C-alpha positions in Angstrom: -13.7 -23.5 -5.1 -12.0 -24.2 -8.6 -8.5 -22.9 -8.8 -7.5 -21.6 -12.3 -4.1 -20.1 -12.9 -3.5 -17.2 -15.3 -0.3 -15.5 -16.0 -0.1 -11.7 -14.8 0.3 -9.7 -18.0 1.6 -5.9 -17.0 -0.1 -4.7 -20.1 -3.5 -5.4 -18.7 -2.8 -3.5 -15.3 -3.6 0.2 -15.4 -2.8 2.6 -12.3 -5.6 5.1 -13.1 -5.3 7.2 -9.6 -3.5 8.0 -6.6 -5.6 9.3 -3.7 -4.0 10.6 -0.7 -6.5 10.2 1.9 -4.5 11.2 5.1 -1.1 12.6 5.8 0.5 13.6 9.0 4.0 14.2 9.1 4.2 16.3 12.1 5.9 19.6 12.5 8.0 20.8 9.8 11.3 21.6 11.4 15.1 21.8 10.8 16.5 18.1 10.8 19.2 19.0 13.5 18.8 15.5 15.0 17.7 13.2 12.4 15.7 10.2 13.4 17.8 7.3 13.6 15.5 4.5 14.9 11.5 4.0 13.5 9.1 1.4 14.5 7.4 1.1 11.1 3.8 -0.7 10.4 2.5 -1.3 6.8 -1.1 -2.7 6.0 -3.6 -2.8 3.3 -7.0 -2.9 2.4 -8.4 -3.7 -1.0 -12.0 -3.5 -2.8 -13.3 -4.3 -6.2 -15.9 -3.6 -9.1 -15.7 -6.3 -11.3 -18.5 -5.2 -13.9 -15.9 -2.1 -14.5 -12.7 -4.3 -14.1 -11.8 -1.8 -11.0 -9.4 -3.0 -8.3 -8.5 -0.6 -5.3 -5.5 -1.4 -3.1 -5.1 1.0 0.1 -2.0 1.3 1.8 -1.4 2.6 5.1 2.3 3.6 6.7 2.9 4.3 10.1 6.2 5.3 11.3 7.2 6.3 15.3 10.4 7.8 16.3 11.1 5.5 19.2 14.1 7.1 20.4 12.4 10.5 20.6 10.5 11.9 23.9 6.7 11.4 22.9 7.3 8.9 20.1 6.3 11.2 17.2 4.6 9.6 14.6 4.4 10.1 10.8 1.2 8.5 9.2 0.3 8.0 5.2 -2.9 6.5 4.1 -3.0 6.3 0.5 -5.3 4.5 -2.0 -4.2 3.2 -5.7 -7.0 2.7 -8.0 -6.2 0.0 -10.8 -8.0 -0.8 -14.0 -7.2 -4.4 -15.0 -8.2 -5.2 -18.6 -8.4 -9.2 -17.7 -9.6 -9.1 -13.9 -12.3 -11.8 -14.6 -9.2 -14.1 -15.1 -7.7 -13.1 -11.9 -10.4 -14.7 -9.4 -12.6 -17.7 -8.5 -15.6 -18.1 -6.5 -15.6 -19.5 -2.9 -18.2 -21.9 -1.5 -20.3 -18.5 -0.8 -20.0 -17.3 -4.1 -17.7 -14.7 -3.0 -15.0 -13.4 -5.4 -11.6 -14.7 -4.4 -8.3 -13.4 -6.0 -5.5 -14.9 -6.6 -2.7 -14.2 -4.1 0.0 -13.5 -6.9 -2.4 -10.8 -8.5 -3.0 -8.9 -5.3 0.8 -9.3 -4.3 1.7 -7.7 -8.1 -0.7 -4.9 -7.4 0.8 -4.5 -3.5 3.9 -4.1 -5.0 3.1 -1.5 -7.6 1.3 0.0 -4.9 4.2 0.1 -2.5 6.7 1.0 -4.6 5.2 4.0 -5.3 4.3 4.8 -1.8 8.0 4.3 -1.1 8.6 7.7 -3.3 5.5 9.5 -2.1 6.9 9.3 1.4 10.4 9.8 0.7 9.5 12.8 -1.2 7.2 14.3 1.1 9.6 13.7 4.3 12.9 14.6 2.9 13.0 18.5 3.9 11.3 17.5 7.4 12.3 16.3 11.0 11.9 12.7 9.6 14.7 13.3 7.2 13.3 11.0 4.1 12.2 8.4 5.3 12.7 5.0 3.1 10.2 2.2 3.4 12.2 -1.0 3.2 12.4 -3.5 0.2 10.1 -6.2 1.2 8.0 -9.2 -0.3 4.6 -7.8 -1.7 2.9 -10.8 -0.3 4.0 -9.7 3.3 1.8 -6.9 3.0 -1.2 -9.1 2.2 -1.0 -10.1 5.9 -1.7 -6.8 7.5 -5.2 -5.5 7.2 -6.3 -1.9 7.6 -9.1 -2.0 10.2 -12.0 0.3 9.5 -11.5 3.8 10.2 
């Protein structure tokens, strides 16, 4: 595989659509006993259409209230659709002629998506039992280690 390194130009990246596939925040109840301890898992999935310069980055966030009987869950599954003007510069082909994208490029899209998801989750949970969940600030490359299994 031949390596090529290109700088990522934010003006070439366009978030075209946010697609909420699934949201389950459970029952809407007063937050008399706000959740204090959460088990949080976040994973990603990606797909692309090179001929149309399109890249999809999907995120799934699952929160479990571990100190509450039954450990209720809050789940979000959201796809972020990007158009990338210079998508051809962001990948090489491996030995099987499959496109392999630069990790920094995918991490950049993951960072944009994750930051947007943080706001979506907070807004949807602020007046619920979950009391405004805030995703932690992380290195977006960490997201690339968790893969959403086929659903």
